[in-house]
C-alpha positions as CSV (number, residue, x, y, z in Angstrom):
1,M,63.8,119.4,101.8
2,E,64.9,117.6,98.7
3,K,63.0,114.9,97.2
4,T,65.6,112.1,97.9
5,N,65.9,113.2,101.8
6,R,62.0,112.8,102.3
7,T,61.5,109.6,100.6
8,I,64.5,108.2,103.2
9,L,62.7,110.0,105.9
10,C,59.1,108.4,104.9
11,V,60.6,104.8,104.3
12,G,62.7,105.4,107.5
13,A,59.8,106.4,109.6
14,V,57.7,103.3,108.2
15,L,60.5,101.1,109.4
16,L,61.0,102.7,112.7
17,V,57.0,102.3,113.7
18,V,56.7,99.0,112.0
19,G,59.7,97.9,114.2
20,L,59.1,99.5,117.3
21,I,55.4,97.7,117.4
22,A,56.9,94.3,116.8
23,W,59.2,95.2,119.6
24,I,56.7,96.1,121.8
25,I,54.9,92.8,120.8
26,Q,57.7,91.0,121.8
27,L,58.3,92.7,125.6
28,T,54.5,91.8,126.0
29,G,55.6,88.0,126.3
30,G,59.3,88.4,126.7
31,L,61.9,88.7,124.5
32,I,62.3,84.8,124.7
33,A,58.8,84.0,123.9
34,G,59.0,86.3,121.0
35,S,62.3,84.8,119.4
36,N,64.0,81.7,118.9
37,M,66.6,82.5,121.4
38,T,67.3,80.2,124.1
39,N,69.9,80.2,127.1
40,V,72.4,78.6,124.5
41,F,72.2,81.6,122.0
42,L,71.6,84.9,124.1
43,W,72.7,86.7,121.0
44,G,70.0,87.1,118.3
45,L,69.3,88.9,115.0
46,M,68.9,92.1,117.0
47,I,72.5,91.4,117.5
48,A,73.4,90.8,114.0
49,V,71.6,94.4,113.6
50,F,74.0,96.2,115.6
51,A,76.8,94.9,113.9
52,F,75.2,95.9,110.8
53,L,74.9,99.4,111.7
54,V,77.8,99.8,114.0
55,G,80.1,98.7,110.5
56,F,78.1,101.1,108.3
57,G,78.5,104.1,110.9
58,A,82.4,103.4,111.3
59,G,83.0,102.8,107.8
60,S,80.9,106.2,106.9
61,Q,83.4,108.0,109.6
62,F,86.3,106.6,107.7
63,V,84.9,108.1,104.7
64,A,84.5,111.0,105.8
65,S,87.8,111.4,107.8
66,A,89.5,110.6,104.4
67,I,87.4,113.6,102.6
68,F,88.4,116.1,105.3
69,L,92.0,115.3,105.4
70,L,92.8,114.7,102.1
71,G,91.0,118.4,101.7
72,K,88.9,117.4,98.8
73,E,86.9,120.2,98.0
74,E,84.5,118.9,96.0
75,L,83.4,116.1,98.3
76,K,83.0,118.1,101.3
77,P,79.0,118.0,101.2
78,L,79.6,114.4,100.8
79,G,82.0,114.5,103.8
80,R,79.4,116.2,105.6
81,I,76.5,113.5,104.9
82,A,79.3,110.5,105.7
83,A,79.8,112.2,109.2
84,V,76.0,112.2,109.6
85,C,75.6,108.5,108.7
86,G,78.3,107.6,110.8
87,F,77.0,109.1,114.2
88,S,73.1,108.2,113.1
89,C,74.2,104.3,112.3
90,V,76.0,104.0,115.7
91,C,73.1,105.5,117.2
92,G,70.8,103.2,115.4
93,A,73.4,100.3,116.8
94,G,73.0,101.6,120.4
95,L,69.2,101.2,120.3
96,A,69.3,97.8,118.8
97,I,71.3,97.3,122.1
98,M,68.8,98.7,124.4
99,A,66.1,96.8,122.4
100,D,68.1,93.7,123.0
101,L,68.4,94.2,126.7
102,G,64.7,93.7,127.1
103,A,63.5,96.1,129.8
104,I,65.3,99.4,129.4
105,R,66.2,99.8,133.1
106,N,68.8,96.6,132.4
107,A,70.8,99.6,130.6
108,L,71.8,100.8,134.0
109,W,73.5,97.8,135.1
110,M,75.9,98.6,132.0
111,V,77.0,101.4,133.9
112,L,76.6,100.5,137.9
113,G,77.8,97.1,137.1
114,I,80.5,97.6,134.9
115,N,83.3,95.0,134.4
116,L,86.2,96.5,132.9
117,S,87.8,93.1,132.0
118,S,85.2,92.2,129.7
119,P,84.8,92.9,125.8
120,L,80.9,94.4,126.7
121,A,82.5,96.9,128.7
122,W,85.0,97.8,126.1
123,D,82.5,98.0,123.5
124,M,80.0,100.0,125.4
125,I,83.0,102.6,126.4
126,A,84.1,102.8,122.6
127,M,80.6,103.5,121.3
128,V,79.9,106.0,123.9
129,T,83.8,107.4,122.8
130,F,83.0,107.6,119.1
131,L,79.4,109.3,119.8
132,V,80.7,111.8,122.1
133,L,83.6,112.9,119.3
134,S,81.1,112.3,116.3
135,F,78.9,114.9,117.9
136,I,81.7,117.3,118.3
137,Q,82.8,117.0,114.8
138,L,79.3,117.6,113.3
139,I,79.2,120.7,115.5
140,L,82.1,122.0,113.9
141,I,81.2,120.7,110.5
142,M,78.1,122.9,111.0
143,R,80.0,126.0,112.2
144,G,82.5,125.7,109.2
145,S,85.4,125.3,111.6
146,G,89.1,124.9,111.0
147,A,88.9,122.1,114.1
148,V,86.9,120.0,111.8
149,K,90.3,118.3,110.4
150,V,91.7,117.4,114.4
151,F,88.1,115.7,115.0
152,A,87.7,114.0,111.9
153,V,91.3,112.4,112.8
154,L,90.0,112.1,116.4
155,A,86.6,110.6,115.2
156,G,88.4,108.3,112.8
157,L,90.6,106.6,115.1
158,A,87.5,106.1,117.7
159,A,85.8,104.4,114.6
160,L,89.0,102.5,114.1
161,A,89.1,101.1,118.0
162,L,85.3,100.8,117.9
163,Q,85.5,98.0,115.1
164,I,88.5,96.3,116.8
165,V,86.8,96.1,119.8
166,E,83.6,94.7,118.3
167,G,85.8,92.0,116.6
168,L,87.4,91.3,119.7
169,L,84.0,90.9,121.6
170,F,83.3,87.9,119.2
171,S,86.9,86.6,118.9
172,T,87.2,86.2,122.7
173,Q,84.5,84.0,123.1
174,T,86.1,80.8,122.7
175,A,83.1,78.6,123.2
176,H,81.9,79.2,120.1
177,A,84.8,77.9,117.4
178,W,83.2,79.9,114.7
179,W,83.9,83.2,116.3
180,A,87.2,82.3,117.8
181,T,89.6,83.5,115.3
182,P,92.6,86.1,115.1
183,I,91.1,87.3,112.1
184,M,87.8,88.5,113.1
185,P,89.2,92.0,114.5
186,I,91.1,92.5,111.6
187,D,88.2,91.5,109.0
188,F,85.8,93.5,110.7
189,L,87.7,96.4,110.5
190,A,88.0,95.5,106.7
191,V,84.2,95.1,106.5
192,A,83.6,98.5,108.3
193,F,85.8,99.8,105.0
194,V,83.3,98.3,102.6
195,S,80.5,99.0,104.0
196,G,81.1,102.9,104.6
197,S,82.5,103.1,101.1
198,A,79.1,101.3,99.8
199,L,76.7,103.3,101.4
200,M,78.7,106.5,100.5
201,L,78.5,105.3,97.0
202,L,74.6,104.8,97.1
203,V,74.5,108.4,98.3
204,A,76.9,109.4,95.4
205,C,74.1,107.7,93.0
206,A,71.3,109.2,94.3
207,K,72.4,112.9,94.6
208,R,74.2,112.7,91.7
209,Y,77.3,113.3,92.6
210,S,80.2,113.8,89.6
211,D,81.6,110.9,88.1
212,A,85.2,111.4,89.4
213,A,83.3,111.2,93.2
214,R,81.6,107.9,92.2
215,A,85.1,106.6,91.0
216,W,87.1,107.4,94.2
217,L,84.2,105.9,96.0
218,G,84.1,103.2,94.1
219,R,88.1,102.4,94.4
220,F,87.8,103.1,98.2
221,C,85.6,100.3,98.2
222,A,86.7,98.0,95.7
223,I,90.2,97.6,97.6
224,A,88.4,97.4,101.1
225,I,86.5,94.3,99.5
226,L,89.3,92.7,98.1
227,V,91.0,92.9,101.5
228,H,87.6,91.5,103.6
229,L,87.6,88.7,100.9
230,V,91.4,87.6,101.4
231,L,90.9,87.6,105.2
232,A,87.7,85.6,104.8
233,L,89.0,83.1,102.3
234,A,92.3,82.9,104.6
235,D,90.3,82.2,107.8
236,L,88.2,79.3,106.1
237,A,91.7,77.9,104.7
238,L,93.1,77.9,108.3
239,V,89.9,76.2,109.7
240,A,89.7,73.7,106.4
241,F,93.7,72.7,106.9
242,E,93.3,72.5,110.9
243,G,92.0,69.1,110.6
244,T,90.7,68.9,114.4
245,P,86.9,67.8,115.6
246,E,86.3,71.3,116.0
247,S,87.1,72.2,112.6
248,A,84.9,69.5,111.4
249,G,82.3,71.0,113.3
250,I,82.7,74.7,111.8
251,L,82.7,73.2,108.2
252,A,79.7,71.2,108.7
253,A,78.1,74.5,110.0
254,I,79.1,76.2,107.2
255,G,78.2,73.7,104.7
256,S,74.5,73.8,106.5
257,N,74.5,77.7,105.6
258,I,76.1,77.2,102.3
259,V,74.0,79.5,100.5
260,L,74.2,82.3,103.2
261,Y,77.8,82.1,103.3
262,L,78.1,82.1,99.3
263,A,76.1,85.5,99.2
264,E,78.6,86.6,101.7
265,L,81.7,86.0,99.5
266,V,79.7,86.2,95.9
267,L,78.2,89.4,96.0
268,P,80.7,91.6,97.2
269,A,83.2,89.9,94.8
270,I,80.8,90.7,91.8
271,A,80.6,94.2,93.3
272,M,84.4,94.3,93.4
273,I,84.7,93.3,89.6
274,M,82.1,95.7,88.7
275,L,83.9,98.8,90.6
276,F,87.6,97.7,89.1
277,T,86.1,97.0,85.5
278,S,83.0,99.4,84.1
279,G,82.6,101.2,87.2
280,R,86.4,102.5,87.2
281,K,85.2,105.8,85.5
282,G,82.4,106.4,88.2
283,A,79.3,105.5,85.8
284,K,76.4,105.9,88.1
285,K,74.6,102.3,86.8
286,P,77.5,100.2,87.8
287,A,78.3,102.0,90.9
288,L,74.6,101.8,92.2
289,I,74.6,97.9,91.4
290,A,77.7,97.3,93.0
291,A,76.9,99.1,96.2
292,I,73.4,97.3,96.4
293,L,75.2,94.0,96.5
294,V,77.6,94.9,98.9
295,V,75.1,96.2,101.2
296,I,73.1,92.6,100.9
297,G,76.2,90.7,101.0
298,I,77.5,92.2,104.5
299,F,74.0,91.8,105.9
300,A,74.7,88.2,104.7
301,H,78.1,88.4,106.8
302,R,76.3,89.8,109.5
303,L,73.6,86.6,109.7
304,M,76.6,84.3,109.1
305,L,78.3,85.7,112.8
306,L,74.7,83.7,114.1
307,F,74.3,80.5,112.1
308,P,77.4,78.9,112.2
309,A,78.5,79.6,115.4
310,Y,75.2,78.1,117.1
311,N,75.0,75.2,114.9
312,A,78.6,74.0,115.2
313,P,79.2,71.8,118.8
314,S,80.4,74.3,121.0
315,L,81.9,71.4,123.2
316,Y,84.3,68.7,123.1
317,L,84.9,65.6,125.2
318,T,88.8,65.0,125.4
319,L,89.9,62.1,127.0
320,S,91.8,62.6,130.7
321,G,95.4,62.4,130.8
322,T,95.5,62.9,126.9
323,D,95.2,65.4,124.0
324,L,92.8,63.0,122.2
325,T,89.3,64.6,121.3
326,T,86.7,62.1,120.6
327,G,83.4,64.0,119.5
328,P,81.0,66.6,120.7
329,Y,79.6,66.6,124.2
330,P,75.8,67.3,124.4
331,L,75.1,70.4,126.3
332,S,71.6,71.8,127.7
333,T,69.4,73.2,125.3
334,G,67.2,75.2,128.0
335,R,64.5,73.7,126.7
336,Y,62.4,70.9,129.5
337,L,59.1,70.3,127.7
338,D,58.2,67.1,126.6
339,W,58.1,67.8,122.9
340,N,61.7,69.3,122.7
341,L,65.4,68.2,123.2
342,T,66.9,68.9,126.7
343,F,70.2,68.0,125.6
344,A,71.8,68.6,122.0
345,N,75.2,68.6,120.0
346,T,74.0,71.6,118.5
347,T,71.5,74.3,118.7
348,P,69.9,75.2,115.3
349,Y,69.1,79.4,115.4
350,F,66.6,81.0,113.1
351,P,65.1,84.1,113.9
352,A,61.3,84.2,114.5
353,L,59.1,86.5,112.7
354,P,58.7,89.5,115.6
355,E,62.6,89.2,115.4
356,W,62.6,90.1,111.5
357,V,59.8,92.5,112.1
358,A,61.7,94.0,115.5
359,M,65.0,94.5,113.7
360,L,63.6,97.2,111.3
361,F,63.2,100.0,114.3
362,P,66.9,100.4,114.9
363,I,67.5,100.7,111.1
364,G,64.3,103.1,110.8
365,F,65.6,105.1,113.5
366,A,69.1,105.1,111.7
367,M,67.8,106.5,108.4
368,V,65.2,108.9,110.1
369,A,67.8,110.1,112.1
370,V,70.2,111.2,109.1
371,V,67.6,113.0,107.4
372,V,66.8,115.1,110.8
373,I,70.2,115.7,111.6
374,L,71.5,117.0,108.2
375,A,67.8,119.2,108.0
376,I,69.0,120.7,111.7
377,M,72.9,121.2,110.3
378,K,71.3,123.2,107.4
379,K,68.8,125.2,109.7
380,L,71.7,126.0,112.2
381,Q,74.5,126.5,109.8
382,P,75.8,130.3,110.5
383,K,75.4,132.4,107.5
384,H,78.1,134.3,105.9
């Protein structure tokens, strides 16, 4: 096993074990007791990690599909790694969902009580479809089958559908004005392209791929970042010019998380400039720095799914018989103790320490899965 793979395996194993222990500790007292979630914000840090890993998984598949369909022979080994990363990251995302459910037996209701009108059901179907097609693709890659291109297309389309459904999962939740935007599904797709190309750029740097390979991935990533930034700023402009109490609440919530919001925008922007300038020829150092900045920025983007949504008022009082909205309406916080508010306009959320540690579980699992699957594929690959 290569040194790089051994390092990833060791780091991933440590994260997996530490995160698993933290999750078990959470379960002993209940997820509510081991987190800062309440009945108001049911989606916590683990859901942000879920979106984070799904984005990297779908994005990695986009890179794999591009490599196999364009017939870039020198990038075929990278295409194999990208396909494995796609499958492993989405598996890790599924694990994050299982952990977020609390009791694993609750997963049975996702099948037995499926509601096809729910975006959550669409998400589950899209994930399962992607995993099945991606797994078949890995087998075909391992066997050197000529049908790889067919399943590269099918897995790529499944990844595309998965990201659109992920965006719809949030944008259809009209109670949270920060999520309820038609731009969300399109931006999720752009973020997947950003994430996958950045991850593969990291791999290309670690595996010492050619300057040409890094330059190709860098252009791929830089263009995707540009699209993401345009969409994000367009969405911000729409909110700023809306001039309603709801938009004012969103802008106030963004202001309270301005450091994180700037990290989401500025870090990828810096990476884009680096990739379009000093990294355009595939130089290793700027490519590596840019890829790291993108990963941090995308994690900030996923965290921003949570904080503004919960810090912006979700209910507004409208005068009967008019279109006049007077202001936010208090809602139940689910906290009925003497020292906590029972009703409030906003419900600030920040993950508790057990949540931060438990999130390492699915991330570590994805890292370990990548190395293990690559080793299995190498061992079982037919010898010609």
